[in-house]
N, C-alpha and C positions, 0 to 999 in steps of 0.2 A: 428716524433713529435718534437724532439729536433732540428733537422735541420731546420724545418719550423719556430721554435722560433728564430733561428739565422737569417734566411732570413727576418723575420719581424722586429726584434729589433736590429740587429747588422750589417747586410750586407751593408746598405747605409752608415753607419758611419765608418766602418772598412775595407771594401773590398779593398779600394784603398790605404790603409796604408801599407807600406812595413813591412814585418815581423819583421825586426830588430828595427822598431820604435813602435812596440806594447809593449811599456814599462809600468811600473807601473803608471806613470803619465797619459799616454794616456788612459789606461784602467780604471783608476779611473774617469777620465773626462767623458768617455763614459757611465759608470754606473751612475754617478751623473746626467748626462743629461737625462737618462731614468727615474730616480727617480723624477726629477723635472717635467718631462712631464706626470707624473702620472702612469707610467708603474708599474704593480704590482710586489711585491717581488717574487712571484711564477714564473711569466714570466721571470724575470731577472735571477733567479736561473736556470731555464731550459736552457736559452740562454748561461749562463756561463758554464753549463755542456758540451754543444757541443763545445763551443769555447776553453775550457780548454783541451779537448781531442785533438783538432787540434794543440794547442800550445805545448802540451806534446809530440806529435808525431814529431813536428818540432824540439823540443829540443833534442829528442832522435836521430834525423837525423843530428844533428849538424848545423841545419839551423839558430838556435838562441841559445844563451847561456843557457837560462832557460825559464820556463813558468812563466811569470810575473804575470799572473792572480792569481796565488796561494798566492801572497802577498796582493792582493786587497780583503779586507774583504767583504763577500757577504752581501746583505741586510738581515735584520732580518725577518724571516718568521712570519707573524701574526698568532696568535692562531686561530686554525680552530675548528669549532663545530664538535662534533662526527657525523659520518655518520648516516643518518636517512633514512633507506630503505623504499620504498613504498610497501604496501601490494599488493598481486596479484589482489585483487578486485579493488584497486585504479588504478593500471596500466591498467587493462582491461577496466575500465570505461573511462579513458583518451583515450585509443586506439580506443574504439568504437566511441567516439565523433570525433576523428581525421579522422577515416575511413569514417564516414558520411560526414564530411566537405570536404574531398578530392573528394568523389563521386558527391557532388552537385556543387563543384566549377569548375570542369573540364567542358569545353564546351561539349554540347550534342553530337556533331559529334565525339568527341574523346571517350566519355563514351560509345557510341554505336558502336565503332569500325569503324567509317566512315572515319577516317583520318589515313593514313599510318604512321607507327612508325617513318619513316625518316623525316616526316613533323611535328611531334608532337612538337619539340622544338620551331619551328617558330610559330605554332598555339597557344602554351601555354608555355610561358617561365618558366623555373625552378625558384621558388622563391628564393630570397636571404636570408642571415642569419637573417636579421631584420624581414622579413616576417614570417620565420619559428618561431622566438621567439614570435611574435605577435599571431600567430595561436596557438602555445603551451599554451600561457597564457590564451587565450580565452577558450581553451578546459579545462584547469584546473579550471577556474572559473565556467564553465558550470557543471563541476563535483562537484561543491560546496566544494572545498577544502579550508580549513581555511588558508593554506599557499601554495603559488604557488611554487612547486618544480622546480629545474632545470632539463632540459632533461638529464643532466649528472647523475642525481639521479637514472635513469633507470639502469645505469651500476652498481651502488651500490646495487640496488635491485636484479639484476642478481647475483652478488657475494654473497649477503646475503642468497638468496635462495639455492645456491650451498652449502654454509656452513651449513644451516639448514638441508640440505639433507644428511649431513655427509661427504661431500667431504673434502679432506685434504687441508691444507694451500698451499702445493706445487701444487696441482691440480688447485686450484682457482688462484694461482699466474700465472700459465701458461696460463689460459684462459684470464686473464686480461693483460698479458704482463708485469707483475710486478715481482720484486724479492720477495721471501717468506718473507723477513724482512719487506718490505713495506706493504705487505698484512697484516701481523701481526699488524703493526703500525696503519693501517687504520681500520681494522676490528676486532681488539682485543676485544673490548667491545661486539661485536656481537657474537664472538666465546664463550666468557664467558657466555653470556646470554643463548646460546643454549647448554651449556656444560652438563646439567643434564636432557635435554629433548630428547626423542626418535627422530631419524631422520625422516623428512617428505619426501614425494614424490613431488618434485617441479612441475613436469608435471601434477600430479593429482591436485595440488593446483590451477594451472592455468586453467585446464579444469573445475574445480568446480566453479571458479570465472566467467568464460565465461558462464557456464550453468546458474548460478544465474542471470546474466545480460540478457541472452536470455529469461529466464522465465519472467523477468520484462519488456521485450520489449525494453531494452536499448542497445542491442547488436545483431548484425547479427550472424548467425552460421558460416559464411564463415571465414576461417583463423583459 
């Protein structure tokens, strides 16, 4: 994830710069150019994390005197809203709509198994990120949500279900690829909310949500 941030936001500007020229002035100019171009503070900080590890390793190997990026003040993180997980019934409603959209948008010969898998990409190109976002937005509006969540909120919903089920912070951190401290920072208010409640069974909650939608004719039983 951090390496991909470097590739996107730093490789073009810095890859051809000799290590000993990656000084404070050069790195400040690079970061300033990103800010002027509208790159988010979050993206810059992720890129800095990867770049700083490279420069630290170079300094420890005596390739450069020191890691100059440590002197360059990072951009200030904007205040973020607390995580708002989606309820299982909401997730399953969106899922059912998306599954229905996929089933009807694929060409009939692919839906019916008439096209071999190796030819599928040519017959039906994989949608790009913009198409995915558009499809997601349509599904959320069809679900009559007052606020269109981000697909990333599904990750928050997964973590919140685990916490509601009584899983430890360390367990959830491993599932997310986080450190326990970041998990606490992100989901502390969720942990506090569930503190005095008996643990739930996440799988049972999902099954109940699907059964409710199936009974209403809004969800197939598949999956």
